[in-house]
ZAMARGU-4260 file (C-alpha; in steps of 0.2 Angstrom, whole numbers, plus 5000, padded with zeros to 4 digits):
<rodrens>
0) 4993/5171/4937 | 4994/5175/4918 | 5006/5161/4918 | 4995/5149/4924 | 4981/5155/4914
5) 4993/5153/4898 | 4998/5136/4904 | 4980/5129/4906 | 4975/5138/4890 | 4989/5128/4879
10) 4982/5112/4888 | 4964/5116/4882 | 4970/5117/4865 | 4977/5100/4865 | 4960/5093/4869
15) 4952/5105/4857 | 4962/5097/4843 | 4956/5080/4848 | 4938/5084/4850 | 4938/5072/4865
20) 4943/5071/4885 | 4942/5058/4899 | 4933/5062/4915 | 4917/5060/4924 | 4906/5075/4915
25) 4890/5077/4905 | 4891/5069/4889 | 4882/5075/4873 | 4881/5068/4856 | 4895/5073/4842
30) 4892/5070/4823 | 4904/5069/4810 | 4906/5061/4792 | 4915/5047/4789 | 4932/5052/4778
35) 4939/5032/4779 | 4936/5018/4790 | 4945/5002/4791 | 4943/4987/4803 | 4959/4978/4809
40) 4960/4967/4823 | 4948/4969/4836 | 4945/4986/4831 | 4937/4998/4819 | 4946/5015/4814
45) 4935/5029/4808 | 4941/5045/4802 | 4928/5059/4804 | 4928/5076/4797 | 4919/5084/4812
50) 4914/5104/4806 | 4930/5105/4798 | 4942/5096/4810 | 4949/5077/4809 | 4943/5066/4822
55) 4950/5048/4825 | 4939/5035/4833 | 4942/5016/4838 | 4927/5005/4842 | 4923/4986/4841
60) 4920/4980/4824 | 4905/4989/4815 | 4900/4991/4797 | 4904/5009/4791 | 4907/5017/4774
65) 4914/5034/4767 | 4901/5047/4768 | 4890/5040/4781 | 4886/5051/4796 | 4891/5044/4811
70) 4884/5050/4829 | 4896/5045/4846 | 4896/5050/4863 | 4907/5048/4878 | 4924/5038/4877
75) 4942/5037/4881 | 4956/5049/4873 | 4971/5041/4870 | 4989/5051/4865 | 5001/5042/4853
80) 4992/5026/4853 | 5000/5015/4841 | 4989/5002/4832 | 5000/4986/4828 | 4986/4979/4817
85) 4987/4997/4805 | 5006/4999/4811 | 4999/5017/4813 | 5002/5030/4829 | 4989/5041/4831
90) 4992/5058/4839 | 4976/5057/4847 | 4962/5046/4844 | 4944/5042/4855 | 4940/5024/4859
95) 4921/5029/4860 | 4909/5023/4871 | 4892/5024/4861 | 4893/5026/4841 | 4880/5022/4827
100) 4878/5027/4808 | 4863/5037/4808 | 4848/5031/4799 | 4855/5014/4802 | 4855/5008/4820
105) 4853/5015/4838 | 4867/5023/4846 | 4873/5008/4858 | 4885/5004/4871 | 4902/4998/4864
110) 4916/4989/4874 | 4931/4999/4864 | 4944/5003/4877 | 4960/4992/4876 | 4961/4980/4890
115) 4980/4981/4891 | 4992/4989/4905 | 4994/5005/4896 | 4976/5009/4895 | 4968/5001/4911
120) 4973/5017/4920 | 4963/5027/4909 | 4945/5017/4912 | 4932/5019/4925 | 4936/5010/4940
125) 4926/4992/4939 | 4923/4993/4959 | 4906/4999/4968 | 4913/5014/4979 | 4900/5022/4990
130) 4900/5041/4989 | 4902/5050/5007 | 4887/5056/5017 | 4883/5072/5020 | 4892/5078/5035
135) 4905/5064/5035 | 4921/5073/5028 | 4925/5087/5038 | 4928/5102/5028 | 4947/5108/5026
140) 4952/5123/5037 | 4949/5139/5025 | 4940/5128/5013 | 4924/5125/5003 | 4914/5110/5000
145) 4907/5105/4983 | 4892/5112/4986 | 4899/5129/4991 | 4911/5129/4976 | 4896/5128/4963
150) 4886/5140/4973 | 4901/5151/4972 | 4908/5148/4955 | 4907/5165/4948 | 4916/5173/4964
155) 4929/5160/4965 | 4933/5159/4946 | 4954/5160/4943 | 4954/5160/4961 | 4964/5146/4974
160) 4951/5136/4982 | 4954/5121/4994 | 4944/5106/4995 | 4943/5090/5006 | 4935/5077/4997
165) 4935/5059/4994 | 4944/5052/4978 | 4929/5043/4968 | 4939/5039/4953 | 4957/5040/4947
170) 4961/5042/4929 | 4980/5044/4924 | 4990/5047/4911 | 4979/5059/4903 | 4991/5071/4892
175) 5003/5069/4908 | 4993/5071/4921 | 4981/5064/4934 | 4962/5066/4934 | 4953/5063/4951
180) 4934/5065/4953 | 4930/5070/4971 | 4914/5069/4982 | 4913/5075/4999 | 4893/5071/5001
185) 4886/5089/4998 | 4877/5094/4983 | 4865/5088/4973 | 4869/5078/4956 | 4876/5081/4944
190) 4882/5096/4954 | 4891/5084/4968 | 4906/5079/4962 | 4922/5089/4954 | 4937/5086/4945
195) 4955/5089/4950 | 4969/5089/4938 | 4985/5086/4947 | 5002/5078/4945 | 5002/5070/4963
200) 4997/5053/4967 | 4982/5048/4977 | 4971/5032/4975 | 4952/5026/4975 | 4942/5029/4991
205) 4956/5040/4999 | 4950/5057/5009 | 4962/5071/5002 | 4963/5088/5002 | 4966/5097/4986
210) 4972/5114/4982 | 4971/5123/4965 | 4964/5134/4954 | 4947/5135/4951 | 4941/5135/4932
215) 4922/5138/4927 | 4913/5134/4911 | 4927/5123/4905 | 4921/5117/4886 | 4937/5102/4881
220) 4926/5098/4864 | 4917/5084/4858 | 4902/5088/4871 | 4913/5087/4886 | 4909/5102/4896
225) 4915/5105/4916 | 4905/5119/4925 | 4921/5119/4937 | 4936/5110/4937 | 4951/5112/4949
230) 4967/5114/4939 | 4986/5113/4943 | 4979/5104/4961 | 4991/5100/4975 | 4984/5085/4985
235) 4989/5080/5002 | 4981/5068/5014
</rodrens>
């Protein structure tokens, strides 16, 4: 268990360094001071000082100057992203969903994630997928429902949990792992979905059984937080 916790802690450190993550989770706004900004190709690249941390953002072209205060939320984390227009590779960069210069414009949606083969797996699926209804998915033998996991999260913390649920979203290649958004028709929004981090494969719409270690109150930085998260998940169908 100690080794597993160390691995997960190291995983979180990478996210803190990037100040962003990808997943279905509650978004809050973040504010930083612009240290540099350059528009090249289809994007404006912005380097922020966010409470002493360096954070790189990319968004569709916008007017921004050194010293401006920028507010942003949401987005997609890209690791080892190479900008051909800048001839620069970013260790981590966030293609933000909503961004504005404080005092100049409202916080507006931006279509910033590159539409290419490398990045398409990190974007939200465009299809409308119906969430399962209560009672539609049979609980796994010895397992828990989404509602039960949230209700018992303190008791289940750092313990193995099993969940049978429908795959609502698949985000691949996030620091070498796949992030699954799962729903079984139980629980009330926003506590009706759970993220599982895995090396296994699953498709959107699949009903799968997931077993892994429950992590609670996970804060990945940049306003992204999970009440619960299933780590090192094994997926069977």
